[in-house]
C-alpha positions in Angstrom: -142.9 101.6 30.5 -144.8 102.7 27.3 -144.4 106.2 27.0 -147.9 108.1 27.2 -148.7 109.8 24.1 -150.1 113.2 24.1 -153.7 114.0 22.6 -151.9 115.3 19.2 -149.5 112.1 19.1 -152.4 109.9 19.8 -154.9 111.6 17.0 -151.7 111.5 14.6 -151.1 107.6 15.3 -155.0 106.8 14.5 -154.7 109.2 11.2 -152.0 107.1 10.3 -153.5 103.6 11.1 -156.7 105.0 9.1 -154.7 106.1 6.4 -152.7 103.1 5.8 -156.2 101.1 6.0 -157.7 103.0 3.2 -154.4 102.8 1.1 -154.4 98.9 1.4 -157.8 99.1 0.8 -157.5 100.5 -2.4 -154.0 98.1 -3.1 -154.9 94.8 -1.7 -151.5 93.5 -3.5 -149.5 95.9 -1.7 -151.6 94.6 1.8 -149.9 91.5 0.7 -146.4 92.3 0.0 -146.1 95.0 2.8 -148.2 93.1 5.8 -147.6 89.5 5.1 -143.8 90.3 3.3 -145.3 88.0 0.9 -145.5 87.7 -3.1 -148.8 87.1 -5.2 -148.5 86.3 -8.9 -150.4 88.1 -11.6 -153.6 85.8 -11.5 -153.6 86.0 -7.7 -153.4 89.6 -8.1 -156.2 89.9 -10.6 -158.5 87.8 -8.0 -157.8 90.3 -4.9 -158.0 93.6 -7.3 -161.2 92.3 -8.7 -162.8 91.8 -5.2 -162.1 95.3 -4.5 -163.6 96.5 -7.6 -166.7 94.1 -7.8 -169.3 93.3 -6.0 -169.8 89.6 -7.1 -166.3 87.2 -8.6 -166.4 84.1 -9.9 -163.1 82.0 -10.1 -162.9 78.8 -11.9 -159.7 77.3 -11.7 -157.5 74.6 -12.5 -155.5 72.4 -9.6 -153.0 73.8 -7.9 -152.4 77.3 -8.5 -153.1 78.1 -4.9 -157.0 79.1 -4.7 -157.6 78.4 -1.4 -154.6 80.5 -0.3 -155.9 83.9 -2.4 -159.4 83.3 -1.0 -157.8 83.1 2.5 -155.7 86.4 1.7 -158.9 88.2 0.4 -160.8 87.2 3.7 -157.8 88.7 5.7 -157.3 91.5 3.8 -161.1 92.6 3.9 -161.1 92.2 7.8 -158.0 94.2 8.4 -158.5 97.0 5.9 -162.1 97.8 6.9 -162.9 99.8 10.1 -163.0 97.3 13.4 -166.9 96.6 13.5 -168.0 97.5 10.2 -166.6 94.1 8.3 -167.8 90.5 8.4 -166.5 87.5 6.6 -168.7 84.4 6.2 -167.1 81.5 4.3 -168.8 78.0 3.2 -167.8 74.9 1.3 -169.9 71.7 0.6 -168.7 69.6 3.5 -167.8 71.2 7.2 -164.5 69.3 7.0 -163.4 71.5 3.9 -164.4 74.5 5.4 -162.4 73.6 8.7 -159.3 71.8 7.1 -158.9 73.8 3.7 -159.8 77.7 3.9 -159.7 78.2 7.3 -156.3 76.8 7.7 -155.1 79.0 5.2 -157.0 81.7 7.2 -155.1 80.9 10.4 -151.7 80.7 8.5 -152.1 84.2 7.1 -153.5 85.8 10.5 -150.5 84.4 12.1 -147.9 85.6 9.0 -149.5 89.5 9.0 -149.7 89.6 13.0 -153.5 90.4 12.6 -155.6 91.6 15.4 -157.9 89.2 17.7 -157.8 85.4 17.8 -158.5 82.5 15.3 -159.6 79.1 16.1 -160.4 76.4 13.8 -163.8 78.3 12.2 -164.1 81.4 13.8 -162.4 85.0 14.6 -162.7 87.0 17.1 -161.6 90.4 18.0 -162.0 91.0 21.8 -165.6 89.6 22.3 -166.9 90.3 18.7 -167.1 87.6 16.5 -166.1 89.3 12.9 -165.9 85.9 10.8 -166.6 82.1 10.5 -166.8 79.4 8.5 -170.3 77.2 8.1 -171.5 74.4 6.6 -175.3 74.6 6.7 -178.2 72.4 5.4 -177.9 72.2 1.5 -181.8 72.9 1.6 -181.5 76.3 4.1 -181.8 79.3 2.3 -182.0 81.1 5.8 -178.6 79.8 6.3 -177.0 83.0 7.0 -179.7 85.1 8.7 -178.9 87.4 11.4 -175.4 88.5 9.8 -175.5 92.6 9.9 -172.5 94.6 8.7 -171.8 97.3 6.5 -169.3 95.4 4.5 -169.8 91.7 4.1 -167.5 89.3 2.5 -168.9 85.7 1.7 -166.5 83.4 0.4 -168.1 80.1 -1.4 -164.9 77.8 -1.5 -165.1 74.1 -3.8 -168.0 76.4 -5.1 -168.9 73.5 -7.8 -170.3 71.4 -5.0 -172.6 74.1 -3.1 -176.2 73.7 -3.9 -178.2 76.4 -5.5 -180.2 77.0 -1.7 -177.1 78.1 -0.3 -175.9 80.6 -3.5 -179.3 82.2 -2.6 -178.5 82.5 0.9 -175.3 84.0 0.4 -176.5 86.6 -2.2 -178.9 87.5 0.7 -175.9 88.9 2.4 -174.2 90.9 -0.1 -177.1 93.2 -1.1 -175.4 96.9 -0.4 -173.0 98.6 -2.0 -169.8 97.7 0.0 -170.4 94.1 0.3 -169.0 91.4 -2.1 -169.0 87.5 -2.9 -166.3 85.1 -4.0 -166.6 82.0 -5.7 -163.8 80.1 -6.1 -163.5 76.4 -7.2 -162.4 73.7 -9.8 -165.0 73.3 -12.5 -165.7 70.0 -12.4 -169.4 69.6 -12.6 -170.9 71.1 -15.8 -174.5 70.8 -14.3 -173.6 73.2 -11.0 -175.0 76.3 -10.2 -171.4 77.4 -10.1 -171.3 77.1 -13.7 -174.4 78.9 -14.4 -172.6 81.8 -12.3 -169.7 81.7 -14.3 -171.5 82.3 -17.9 -173.6 85.1 -16.1 -173.5 88.6 -16.8 -173.7 89.9 -13.4 -170.6 88.1 -12.3 -167.1 88.9 -12.7 -165.6 85.8 -14.4 -161.9 84.9 -13.9 -160.4 81.7 -15.5 -157.0 80.2 -14.3 -155.5 77.4 -16.1 -152.3 75.5 -15.7 -151.0 77.2 -18.5 -151.2 80.8 -16.5 -148.9 79.6 -14.1 -145.6 81.0 -13.8 -143.9 77.7 -13.9 -145.4 77.6 -17.7 -145.3 80.9 -18.5 -141.6 82.3 -17.0 -143.2 84.7 -15.1 -140.8 86.1 -12.3 -141.8 84.8 -8.6 -139.8 83.8 -5.4 -138.9 79.8 -5.7 -141.2 79.3 -2.6 -143.9 80.3 -4.8 -142.8 78.3 -7.7 -142.4 75.1 -5.8 -146.3 75.7 -4.3 -147.6 76.2 -8.2 -148.3 73.4 -10.3 -145.5 72.3 -12.2 -145.0 71.5 -16.2 -144.3 68.0 -15.3 -147.3 67.4 -13.7 -149.2 68.9 -17.0 -147.2 66.7 -19.0 -147.7 63.8 -17.3 -151.9 64.1 -16.9 -152.4 64.8 -20.4 -150.4 61.4 -21.1 -152.5 59.9 -18.3 -155.8 61.3 -19.0 -155.9 62.6 -22.6 -156.1 66.4 -23.3 -160.0 66.0 -24.1 -160.5 64.1 -21.3 -163.0 65.9 -18.9 -161.1 65.7 -15.8 -158.2 67.1 -17.7 -160.3 69.9 -18.7 -161.4 70.6 -15.4 -158.4 70.4 -13.5 -155.6 71.3 -15.8 -157.4 74.0 -18.5 -159.6 75.2 -15.4 -162.9 75.1 -17.6 -165.9 73.1 -17.6 -166.6 70.3 -20.2 -169.9 70.0 -21.3 -171.7 66.1 -20.5 -171.6 64.2 -23.8 -174.5 62.2 -24.9 -172.2 59.5 -25.8 -170.7 59.0 -22.6 -171.5 56.3 -20.8 -171.6 58.2 -17.3 -172.0 61.8 -17.2 -169.3 64.2 -16.1 -172.0 66.0 -13.6 -173.0 63.1 -12.1 -170.1 61.5 -11.3 -168.7 65.0 -9.6 -171.7 65.2 -7.5 -170.6 61.2 -6.0 -167.1 62.8 -5.1 -168.5 65.0 -2.5 -168.5 63.8 1.0 -171.1 63.2 3.6 -171.1 65.5 6.8 -172.0 62.8 9.0 -169.8 59.6 9.2 -171.2 56.3 8.4 -172.4 53.7 10.6 -170.5 50.5 10.6 -173.6 48.4 9.3 -173.7 51.0 6.2 -170.3 49.9 5.3 -171.1 46.4 4.7 -170.6 44.3 2.8 -167.0 44.7 2.0 -166.3 43.3 -1.4 -163.3 43.3 -4.0 -163.3 43.9 -7.9 -160.5 42.5 -9.9 -159.5 43.2 -13.3 -156.8 41.0 -14.6 -154.2 42.6 -16.7 -153.4 41.3 -20.1 -151.0 42.6 -22.7 -149.3 44.8 -20.8 -152.1 46.0 -18.8 -152.0 46.5 -15.0 -154.2 44.1 -13.0 -156.2 46.3 -10.3 -157.9 45.4 -6.9 -160.8 47.6 -6.1 -162.2 47.5 -2.5 -165.7 48.8 -1.7 -167.4 49.1 1.7 -170.9 49.4 1.5 -171.6 52.2 -0.9 -168.1 53.5 -0.4 -165.2 53.0 -2.7 -161.9 52.6 -0.9 -158.4 51.1 -1.5 -156.8 49.8 -4.6 -154.1 47.4 -4.9 -152.2 47.3 -8.5 -149.2 45.6 -10.2 -148.2 45.0 -13.8 -148.4 41.4 -13.7 -151.1 39.2 -15.8 -149.6 35.6 -14.2 -152.2 34.2 -12.2 -149.6 32.8 -9.9 -149.0 36.2 -9.1 -151.9 37.8 -9.0 -153.7 35.2 -6.5 -151.4 36.3 -3.6 -152.0 39.7 -4.1 -155.6 39.1 -4.0 -155.2 36.9 -1.0 -153.3 39.7 0.6 -156.0 42.2 -0.1 -158.8 39.9 1.3 -157.1 39.8 4.5 -156.0 43.4 4.8 -159.8 44.3 4.1 -161.8 41.3 5.5 -163.7 40.9 2.3 -166.2 38.1 2.1 -166.3 38.3 -1.8 -164.5 38.8 -4.4 -165.8 39.2 -8.3 -162.8 38.5 -11.0 -163.0 39.4 -14.5 -162.5 35.9 -15.9 -161.9 36.6 -19.7 -158.5 35.0 -20.7 -155.8 35.3 -17.8 -158.9 36.0 -15.1 -160.0 32.2 -15.5 -156.9 30.8 -14.0 -156.9 33.5 -11.3 -160.2 32.2 -10.5 -159.0 28.8 -9.9 -155.7 30.0 -8.1 -158.2 32.0 -5.7 -160.7 29.1 -5.3 -158.1 26.7 -4.3 -156.5 28.7 -1.8 -160.1 28.8 -0.2 -159.9 25.0 -0.5 -156.5 25.2 1.6 -158.3 27.0 4.3 -156.2 30.4 3.4 -159.5 32.6 3.0 -163.0 32.1 3.1 -164.4 34.8 0.7 -166.7 33.7 -1.8 -165.1 34.0 -5.4 -167.5 35.1 -8.4 -166.3 34.8 -11.9 -167.3 37.4 -14.0 -167.2 37.0 -17.9 -168.0 40.3 -19.3 -168.5 38.9 -23.0 -171.4 36.7 -21.8 -175.1 37.4 -22.4 -176.6 40.2 -19.7 -179.1 39.1 -17.3 -181.3 41.7 -19.4 -180.6 40.6 -22.9 -183.5 42.5 -24.7 -181.7 45.7 -23.3 -178.2 45.0 -23.1 -175.8 43.6 -25.9 -173.8 41.5 -23.1 -173.0 41.6 -19.4 -170.0 44.4 -20.2 -172.9 46.8 -21.1 -175.4 45.9 -18.4 -172.5 46.4 -15.8 -171.2 50.0 -16.8 -174.8 51.2 -17.5 -176.6 49.5 -14.3 -173.5 50.1 -11.9 -171.5 53.2 -13.6 -174.4 55.2 -15.1 -177.5 54.6 -12.8 -175.6 54.6 -9.7 -173.8 58.0 -10.7 -177.0 59.4 -11.9 -178.8 58.4 -8.6 -175.6 59.6 -6.2 -175.9 55.7 -4.7 -172.2 54.9 -4.7 -169.7 57.2 -2.8 -166.2 58.2 -4.6 -165.1 60.8 -2.0 -162.1 58.9 -0.7 -161.3 56.5 -3.0 -157.7 55.6 -3.8 -156.4 56.6 -7.1 -159.2 59.3 -7.6 -158.7 61.0 -10.3 -157.1 58.2 -12.7 -160.1 56.2 -11.8 -162.6 58.8 -12.7 -160.9 59.7 -15.9 -161.3 56.2 -16.8 -165.1 56.1 -16.2 -165.5 59.0 -18.2 -164.2 57.6 -21.4 -166.3 55.0 -22.5 -168.8 55.7 -25.2 -172.3 54.0 -26.2 -174.6 53.7 -28.9 -177.9 51.5 -29.6 -177.0 48.7 -32.0 -179.3 47.7 -34.7 -181.6 45.6 -32.6 -181.8 48.6 -29.9 -179.8 47.3 -27.3 -177.5 49.1 -25.3 -173.6 48.7 -26.6 -170.9 50.0 -24.8 -167.4 50.6 -26.4 -165.2 47.2 -25.9 -162.0 47.6 -23.9 -160.0 46.9 -26.9 -161.4 49.9 -29.0 -160.8 52.4 -26.2 -157.1 51.2 -25.9 -156.8 51.8 -29.5 -158.6 55.2 -29.1 -156.6 56.7 -26.1 -153.6 53.9 -25.9 -154.6 53.2 -22.6 -157.0 50.8 -20.8 -159.8 51.7 -18.5 -158.6 49.1 -15.5 -159.3 51.0 -12.6 -162.6 51.9 -13.7 -163.4 48.5 -14.4 -162.1 47.4 -11.3 -164.4 49.6 -9.5 -167.5 48.6 -11.3 -166.7 44.9 -10.6 -166.5 45.3 -6.7 -170.1 47.1 -6.8 -171.3 44.7 -9.4 -174.0 42.4 -7.8 -173.2 39.2 -9.6 -176.0 36.8 -11.3 -175.9 34.5 -8.0 -176.9 37.7 -5.7 -180.5 37.5 -4.7 -180.7 40.9 -4.2 -178.2 43.4 -6.0 -176.7 46.2 -3.6 -178.0 49.2 -5.2 -181.8 47.7 -5.3 -181.2 47.0 -1.3 -180.1 50.6 -1.0 -182.9 51.7 -2.8 -185.5 49.7 -1.1 -183.9 50.8 2.5 -184.6 54.6 1.1 -188.1 53.7 0.4 -188.9 52.8 3.7 
C-alpha cells in the first residue's frame, strides 16, 4: 500500500515536478537524454533548441537524417514540459497515410520509451478525457481547417512540408498567433515551386538546412552505434552521386537538402514532377486503374532493358535486366504481361527492339498471350511534324512534360521511383532552326552523364498512346474531367 504523503511532502513533490518541467522546457536536449535515455546528434539538437527559442522554424532536410523522429521528439517534449491543459499539438502532412504512418508512428514510439502520460492511438493523444494532440489531413483548400483549437501553448508540426498547399499553411499560422506557440515545418526540399521554399527563404522564419554531409557518418561526430546505423551513410551518398549525378535535382534535394531551381531548358520541370509524387487520399476505383499497359525500353550497348507497368494514370511495377537479346527479353515481357494482366505493350523498336517486337508477336500467334504489341520507332516523324522534330520529342513533351504540368499521371507509388525521376529530369530541350521542339538525344545524354535514361523511357512508353490509338489516354482523362 502506497504511503500517504503529508501536505508538506505533496507540495514538495509537486514543486519538484514543476521545477523539472521548467528545466526540461529550457533544455530539450537534456529532456531527450534523461527522459528517454536517448542521444540526439548536433543538427537534431539545433532543431530542438530552435523550437525552444523561435516561434517559426523551417527545416529543409536531406534524406535519412531522422527528420520525422526529431519532429516526434519536439511534439512529445512540448506536451511533457508544459502544464497539463495549457498545451496542444497539431500535426499535418500532404496525405492522411503520411500523417498516420510516419510522424505518429514515431510519436507512439517516443511516448512509450519515455513513459509519458496519457494514451496515444494512431493519430491522437489523450490525457484522461482531454484531447491534447492530433494528426489531421484537412482539405487542401480549407483555410479554416484547424479552427476551434485554443490553448496557451500550441505547437503545429507540418511534416513533409513541401507537399502541403498554401491554404493549410495559412490555417496553421492562425493557430500560433500568441507568444507561447510555435510552428515547425520540416521536409525534403523537392519542389522549388512550393510554399515551403518561400517559407525557407523568408526573413520571418528561422531556417535550418540539413545536408547528408552534416551527418555524423560523414563528419565523424561521435554518436552511439545505434544512432549512426539509423542515419544516411557515406556509401549511400557516394552511390547516389554515381547514379544520379551531383547536379541532378534529386541529388540536390535528397543528398544536399537544398532546393533545385527549375531550369528553363529542362523538358520536365522539378516542381511539376514533385506534385505528381503526392498520393491521393482516396483510393482509385478499379475502373480508374484501367487500362493496364506496359512500356519496354530495350537495352543496347550495355544499357538495361526496362519494362514499366502503368494502370490507368498510376505508374506501377518495373522489371529490368542487363540484356539486349530478343530471345531473353521476350520471355521477360511475357512474364510481365501475365503478372500484370496488360492488354497492350509498347516496345521501342529501334535496333534490337525490332526483334523483340517480332518475338512477342510470335508468342501471341502461339496463343501464349493476347496483348497487343505496338512497335514504337522514336526516330520516326512525329504525328505533329510542324511542332516536334521527331516522335521522341513528341513523346517526351506530350507525355512527360504536359502530363506532369497537369498532374495527370500518378508517380507516387511506382517502383524504382528516385532513379526514374532523376532520369526524367535530365533531358534538355531547344527549338531547332525551323522552330520545332527538339529533345536531347539519348546518346547525347549518355555521353554527357555517363548513363542512359532507360527507366524514364520505359515509363514514357507505358503512357504513350501510340499512333494506332483512336483517343490518347490523357485526352480521355481531360474529357472526363471536363464533364
